ZAMARGU-4260 file (C-alpha; in steps of 0.2 Angstrom, whole numbers, plus 5000, padded with zeros to 4 digits):
<rodrens>
0) 5000/5000/5000 | 5007/5017/4995 | 4999/5027/5009 | 5006/5025/5027 | 4999/5034/5042
5) 5001/5037/5062 | 4987/5043/5073 | 4992/5052/5089 | 4977/5053/5100 | 4987/5063/5113
10) 4993/5075/5100 | 4976/5075/5091 | 4987/5073/5075 | 4986/5062/5060 | 5002/5061/5049
15) 5000/5052/5033 | 5013/5050/5019 | 5009/5043/5002 | 5022/5036/4989 | 5022/5029/4972
20) 5006/5025/4962 | 4992/5031/4974 | 4975/5025/4970 | 4958/5033/4975 | 4955/5017/4985
25) 4970/5020/4996 | 4963/5037/5000 | 4946/5029/5005 | 4954/5017/5015 | 4964/5031/5024
30) 4948/5040/5027 | 4939/5025/5034 | 4954/5022/5046 | 4954/5039/5053 | 4935/5038/5056
35) 4937/5021/5064 | 4950/5028/5076 | 4938/5043/5080 | 4951/5055/5073 | 4940/5065/5061
40) 4942/5081/5072 | 4960/5080/5073 | 4973/5090/5063 | 4980/5080/5047 | 4997/5082/5039
45) 4996/5073/5022 | 5012/5072/5014 | 5009/5067/4995 | 5027/5073/4989 | 5032/5056/4983
50) 5016/5052/4973 | 5019/5047/4956 | 5001/5045/4950 | 4992/5059/4941 | 4974/5062/4944
55) 4961/5068/4933 | 4952/5084/4938 | 4936/5073/4939 | 4944/5061/4952 | 4951/5076/4961
60) 4933/5084/4961 | 4925/5068/4968 | 4937/5065/4982 | 4936/5083/4986 | 4916/5082/4987
65) 4918/5068/4999 | 4930/5077/5011 | 4919/5092/5010 | 4903/5083/5014 | 4911/5076/5030
70) 4909/5094/5037 | 4890/5093/5037 | 4891/5076/5046 | 4903/5081/5061 | 4918/5091/5066
75) 4934/5090/5056 | 4950/5095/5058 | 4962/5106/5047 | 4972/5098/5033 | 4990/5103/5028
80) 4994/5095/5012 | 5014/5094/5008 | 5016/5092/4990 | 5034/5095/4983 | 5034/5093/4964
85) 5026/5106/4954 | 5013/5093/4946 | 5008/5086/4963 | 5008/5103/4970 | 4995/5109/4956
90) 4985/5094/4960 | 4985/5097/4978 | 4980/5115/4976 | 4965/5110/4965 | 4960/5098/4978
95) 4961/5110/4993 | 4951/5124/4983 | 4937/5111/4979 | 4937/5103/4997 | 4938/5118/5008
100) 4920/5123/5015 | 4924/5129/5033 | 4939/5120/5039 | 4956/5127/5035 | 4966/5117/5021
105) 4982/5123/5015 | 4996/5116/5003 | 5015/5117/5008 | 5031/5113/4999 | 5039/5106/5016
110) 5033/5096/5030 | 5040/5108/5043 | 5030/5122/5036 | 5014/5111/5037 | 5017/5106/5055
115) 5021/5123/5061 | 5004/5129/5053 | 4995/5115/5061 | 5003/5118/5078 | 4998/5136/5077
120) 4980/5132/5074 | 4980/5120/5090 | 4988/5134/5100 | 4975/5146/5094 | 4961/5135/5102
125) 4971/5126/5116 | 4954/5124/5127 | 4946/5113/5112 | 4961/5102/5111 | 4966/5100/5129
130) 4947/5098/5134 | 4945/5084/5121 | 4961/5076/5127 | 4957/5077/5145 | 4939/5069/5141
135) 4947/5054/5132 | 4958/5051/5147 | 4945/5054/5159 | 4933/5041/5150 | 4948/5028/5150
140) 4950/5031/5169 | 4932/5028/5171 | 4933/5012/5161 | 4946/5005/5171 | 4938/5009/5188
145) 4923/5000/5182 | 4933/4984/5179 | 4931/4971/5193 | 4948/4966/5201
</rodrens>
């Protein structure tokens, strides 16, 4: 699979790296895994610098519509897309323009710039992130205390 990702619940951050011949099914598997991990509202950094596939404008539009529609369903986190090569960068810009509704989506040339932007967004709303992380830990403690010993 040309798409690998890591989900950090304490940091409320998803980092994905795509390489090679990425297919739309790979992106759908990623989206479903993020949902399955209850990480839809987390910040996301998606590095597509190593992608060699070229997507048609129609495929980009359909995927962007899916991502945009998710904002109507529940809270979603910002997306920082990293795209180094000019061709991939153009595709990422097209995706970002079509996918953005209310949540911020930006395209960067470098991972460190995307991460700085995502961290700055987190710093602007520390109560939301801290409260959500605290709630998760609190629920985990409640569950442990309810288990008979």
